[in-house]
N, C-alpha and C positions, 0 to 999 in steps of 0.2 A: 504494500500500500504506500502510495506516494505521500509526501509531506502535505501537498495541497489537498489530497483527499482526507487526510487526518484533520486538517484545519477546518475543512467543510463540515465534517462530522461534529467537531467540537462546536462550531458556530451554530449548527442546527440543534444540538443538545441544549445550548444556552438559550436559543430563541424558544425552543419548546418549553423549557422550564419557565421562562419569562412570560410566555403566553398563558401557561397554566396558572401562574400566580397573579396575573393582572389582566382584567377584562379590557382595560384601555389599551394595553400593549397588544393584546390579541386582535382588537378591532383595527389597530393601525396596520398590523401584519396581514390581516385578512382582507383589508379594503380592496386591494387591486384584484382580488379574485371574485369580488361581488360587483364592483364598479370599475371594470377595466376601461382605460382611456381617460379617467378622471383622476386628477391629483388629489391626494389626501391632504386636508388642511386641519391641523390640530387646533383645539381650543380648550381653555381651562374648564369650560362647561362639560366637555366630554369626560374629563377626569371626574368631575362632580357626579355626573349621571352614573358612570361606571362604578364609582365607590358605593353609591346607594344600591345599585343592582347587585353588586358583590355581597353587600350586607343582607340583601334578600336571599341570595343563594345560600348564605351561611346561617340563616335563621335569625339574624340580629334584627331585621326589619320584617314584619309580617304583612303590613298594609302600607302601601306607598302611593302617593299621588305626585306625578311630575307634571308641572305646567311650564310650557316653553313655547317659543314661537315656531311657526312652520319653517320647514327647510333647514333646520338646525340639527339634523341627524337623529331626530326623535325615533322614527321607526326602525332605522338601520341598527341603532344601538339596542333598543328594547326588544324588537321583534325579530331581528336577524342574528346579530352577533351574540347577544346574551344567552339565548337558549342553546345555541350551538356550543358556546364556551362552557356552559354548565354541563352539557352532555359529556364533555371530555372527562370529567371526574365524577359525574353522577349520571351515567347514561340511562339509569332506570327511571329518571324523573319524567313526569307526564305533564303536558302543556296544553292549555286551551287558550286560543287567541280569538278575539273578535274586534271588528271595526263596524262603523255604521253601514258599510257595504262589504259584502262577502268578497268582492273582487280585490279589495285592499288587503284583507287577511290572506287570501290566496297568493297575492303578489309577494308578500313577505315570506310566506311559507315556501314558495318556489325559490326565492333568493337564498333562504337558509339551506334548502336541500341542495342547490347548486354549489354552495360553499362546502357542504359536507362531501359532495362527490368530486370536488376539485382535486387535481393531482397534488396541490400543495397540502391540503388538509389530510388527504390520504397518506401522504408521506410523513407528515408530522404526527397525526393522531389516529390514523386508520386502525391502529391496534385496539383502540378504546371500545369501538362498536362498529357495526355496519348496518345499513338499512335493509330490512327484510324485503324479499321479492314479492311476497304474497300480499303485502299491504304497503304500497308505495305510490300514493296518488297525491295530487296537488292539495286536496283538502284534508288528507290524513296520510301520515306515514309513520311506521313503527321501526324500532331498531331491535336488534337481537338480544338486548338486555332488558326488554319489556317496557322501555320508554316509548312514548309516542307524542306526536304533535297534531292537533286538530285545529282547523281554521273554520270559523263560522262568522255570523254577523249579528248585530244588535237586533233582537226580535226574531232571529232565525230559529228554526225548529230545534228543539232540545236534542242534544247529542246523545243523552243517555249515558254519557261517559263522565267520569270524574277527572280531576286534575290536581297535581301538586302545586302548579303555578297557573293562575287565572289572570289573564291580561286583557284589558280593554284599551286598544290603541286607536284614538280618534273615534269615540263612540257617537259623536254628533256630526252631522253634516252642517257646515257653517251656514249654508243657504236655507236650512230648515230650523235653525236654532230659535227663531222667534215664535215658532209654532208651539203653543203650550201643550197641545195634544201629542205631537211627535216627540217633544222633549220629555214629557212625562212618561211616554211609552218606554223611552230609553232608561229612565230611572226605575220604572217598575221591572223592566227586564233584568237590570242589574240586581235589584233587591230580591226578586223572587225566583230568578232563574240562574243567571251566570255566577253570582257571588255564592250561591249555595252548592256549587259543583265541587267543592274541595273534597279530596279523598280522605283527608284527616283534618277535622276542624281545628285541631291543636297545632298543626304545622303548616297548613295551606298558606301560600303567599298570594296576595292579590295586589295587582299593580294597575293603576289607571294613568295613562300618559296622553296628554291632549293640550291643545291651546284653549284658553277660556273663551267661551262664546256667549255666555249668559250668566247672570247671577245664580240662576237655578239650574245650571247644567250639572252633569254628573260629578264634576269636581266639587262644586259648591254644595251639592247634595251630601256627599259622603264626608266632606270636611265639617259640615255642620253637625253631622251625627257623632263625630269624634272617632278616635282610635286609628287615625291615618297619619303617617309621617308625610310632611309636605315639602317637596323640593320645588321651589318657585324660582324660575329663571327668566325674568323680564328682559326684553331686548335692550332696553335702556335703563340704566340704574337711576332710581328715583329717590335714593337716600334711605330706604328701609333696609335694615340689616336682617336678612333671612338666615335662620339657624336651623339645624336639624340635630337629632339625638346622637348622631355618630361624630359630632364635633365639627361639622362643616359649617362654614360661614361664607356668604357671598364676598369675594375678595375685592370688589370694586369700591372705590373711595369717592370719586367725584360724580356728581349728578350728570347724567348724560353718557357715562361710560357705557360702551357697547358690550354685548354678550359675546359676539364672535366677530370682532372687527376685521380679521384677516379675510373673512368671507363676506360678511354683511357690514360694510363700512357705512359711514354717515350718509353718503349719497344713496346707497341701496335702501337703507332704512327710511330715509325721507321719501323716496319714491314709493315704497310700500305704504307709508302712512297716507300719502296723497290718494293712492288708488283705493285704499280700504275705507277712508273716512275716519273721523275721530273716534266714534264709538267702536267700530270694528278693530281699529288699531289698538285701542285701549285694552280690548279683550284678547285679541290674537297675538299682539306683540308684547303688551305689558302685563298680561295675565290679570288684568283688573277690568272686568267687563263694564266699564263706564269711563267716560273721558275724565282725565285727571282734573280738569278744570271744573267738571260738574256738568250736569245736563240742564234741567230747569233752574236749579239753584247752583250757582258757581261757588267753588271753594274760596275764591278771592273775596267773596262777599261776606264770608263768615268772620264775625268779630268776637273777641273774647274779653271776659272780665276776670280779674284775679281776686277781687274782693266784692262780695255781694253788697249792693246798695242797702243802707240801713232802713230806708223807708220808701214805699212805693205809693204812687197816686192811686193805683188799682191793682188788685190781685185776683186772679181767676184760676179755677181748676178746669181741665178738659179731659174727658175720658173717652177712649175708643176701646170698646169691650167686646171680646169674643169668649163665650163661656165654654171652654173645653180644655182639658189638660193633655190632649193628644200631642205626640211629638211633632206631628206635621201641621198642626193648627197654627193660626195666627196668634199673636200675643195681645194681652191687655196692655194698653199704653195709657198711663195716667200722668198728666203734666201739671205743674204749677207755673204760671207765667205772671210776671209783674210788669207794670208800665210806669214810666216816669216821663211825663210829657209825651213825646212821639217815640221814645225809646222803649223797646220791649225786651224783657229778660226772661230766659228760661232758668228757673231757680230750683226745681225739684222734679223728680221723675220716678215712676214705678213702671217696670217693664217685665212681665212674666206671663207664663201660661197658667191661667187661674180659672177655677170654677166660679160659679156665681157667688158662693160664700166668700171665697178669697177675694173676689173683686169688690164686693161690698165692704169687706173689712179694710181693704187698701184705700177705698174712698173715704171711709170713716177716719182712718189713721191720718191720711193726708189732710183732711179737714181739721183735725185736731192740731197737726203741726203748723197749719197755716190758717188760723182762725179769721185773719183779715180777708181771706178769699171769699167774698160775698157770693159771687156767681160760680156755679158748678155746672159746666156744660157737659151733657152726655149725648153722644151721637145716637139719633133715634132709629137705630136698626132694631132687629128683633130683640137683641139683648138690652138695648136701651129701654125699651118698654118694660122689660122684666124688672129692671132696677126701679123704674117709675112705680111699679105696683108694690114692690117690697119696701121702698124707702119713702114713699109719698107721706109727707107730714112729719117725718122723723129727722130729716136733714134740711136746713134752711138753704134757700138759694138755688135749688136744683132747677136746671133749665134743659128741656129736651130740644136738641138741635137737629133740625131736619135739613140735611144737605141737599143742595140743588146742583145739578151738573156732576160730572165725574171727578175723580180724585185729581186728575191732571189739570182740569179747569180750575179747581180750587187752589192748587199749589201755584199755578200760573197767576192767579189773582193776587197772591201775597208775595210773589217774586219781587215786585218793585220795593217792597218793604225791606227785603234783604239787600237788594242792590243799592238802596239809598243809605245803607249803613245803620239802619234803625233796629236791627235784631242782634242781641248779644247772647252768647253762650258762655258758660263757666269754663275756666281753664281745667285741663285734665287733672291737675294736682288737687283740686277741690271737688271734682266730679268725674271720677274715672269712667263713668258710663257715657260721657258726652260724645266720645268718639263714635260710638254706635249710632247715636242720633245723627251726627253730621254725615257719616257714611251713607246712611239710609236716605237722607235728604238730597245729597249731591248725586247719588246714583239713581234715584227715582226718575222715571218709572221702570227702569231695568233692575228691579230689586226683587228679592224673594218675599220680603215682608214690607208692609207700608203703614204699620200701626203708628209709629212716631210721626210719620208724615201727616197722617190724619189729625193727630192730636195737635201738631204745630199749626196746621192750616186752620183748624177750628179756633185756636187761641188767637191767631193773628187776625183772622176775619172779624172776630168779636172785638178785639182791642182796636182794630182799625175802623170799627163801625161799618165794615164793608160787607153788609149782609145781603148784597144783591145776588150772591150765589148760595145763600142759605137763609132759612127763616127759623125763628125760635118760638117755642111755646113755653111759657113759665108754668111750672107745676104748682098748683095750689094745694 
């Protein structure tokens, strides 16, 4: 054997070991066998994604959401390189993949199979497993170590098979994300079908990777439920430091720093933003499905106070009530607002899923805390009438408020009050809950819940005496 042959063997052994130890290194080496003719461009976000996928393979992370922009190697990393890499050292693992269209799942399944069958992979790792001849199709293939991969779609027919790894890669079609029905179908499919396919509920790994398309998309849905690690990778850094349990932190420091500047530079990102529009860019690029500046209510209009004024010309309470404790229901929002001249101040808030008893108690407690609040406005929906019947004659100043027009019209009616600088919110230091209120206001109507929006609109319409979009009836 010649010296050059020995050196080649040594180099291959080293690369083989590096590939086994690092998914990021494996992806770099495997790139040309999946995307021939295209140069590989590395980025720090690739290392970040691979580190979290490795943690999934090792059982350190069980549930993972990855939000990132399109065309940043999302599917190649999650749906092509990762399962093939895991099969090198755990070929008995079983994988279920789904996208909003079966053609996308099949596309990545075929790419992964071509990688496995490539001369490079066979030379480096062919000893680990081989694909069986009796089950080797685009939608499903098995290996000789009992591992398999199945490709399906959101809402597709149940496979009847279980998986050790369950992956949703782009579960929403961007063009259909505004449809409540289609979007809810995807959530129901995940909750009732796909996420229940784990072979072992104690060890199954579930990964959702996607660009944000709506507040109530699958990412927002599972993150609100809790129990998911969240790797958020916006195209442009906005100052928020994202952290995960494995010790990862977004390394960017300056606002506007790009995620993958060697591939998507400033010109490319600006072009995408122009073509998408502000709302789509906020979701798909920034993983924040509303414009940073705000929709109806702009962030720049938000004013803060560090010390609550000692005396108000007027104090009122406003209540938007939904009586149910179900995890998917709306919240009860109870606000206390004060007015000094033309300036309006949000001074207190209760926000929780409450039954009728809890709602009444919250209203009583708030009335005790703020005895100066003479008027107590209650939105006259079905639950408002229930409060009327139970508390009539027991609490002074109750007013049944009957809204006219929809929620968007009412918030638009008070938007000039925000824009003119006449609305004040407390600093986070004295009211940690205020960020939730602001986020709901600036993202409305593209929000999951709108209870705080209703309570705000009701208060400002009353304090502005702008009852042209609502009438009131005093409860005697």
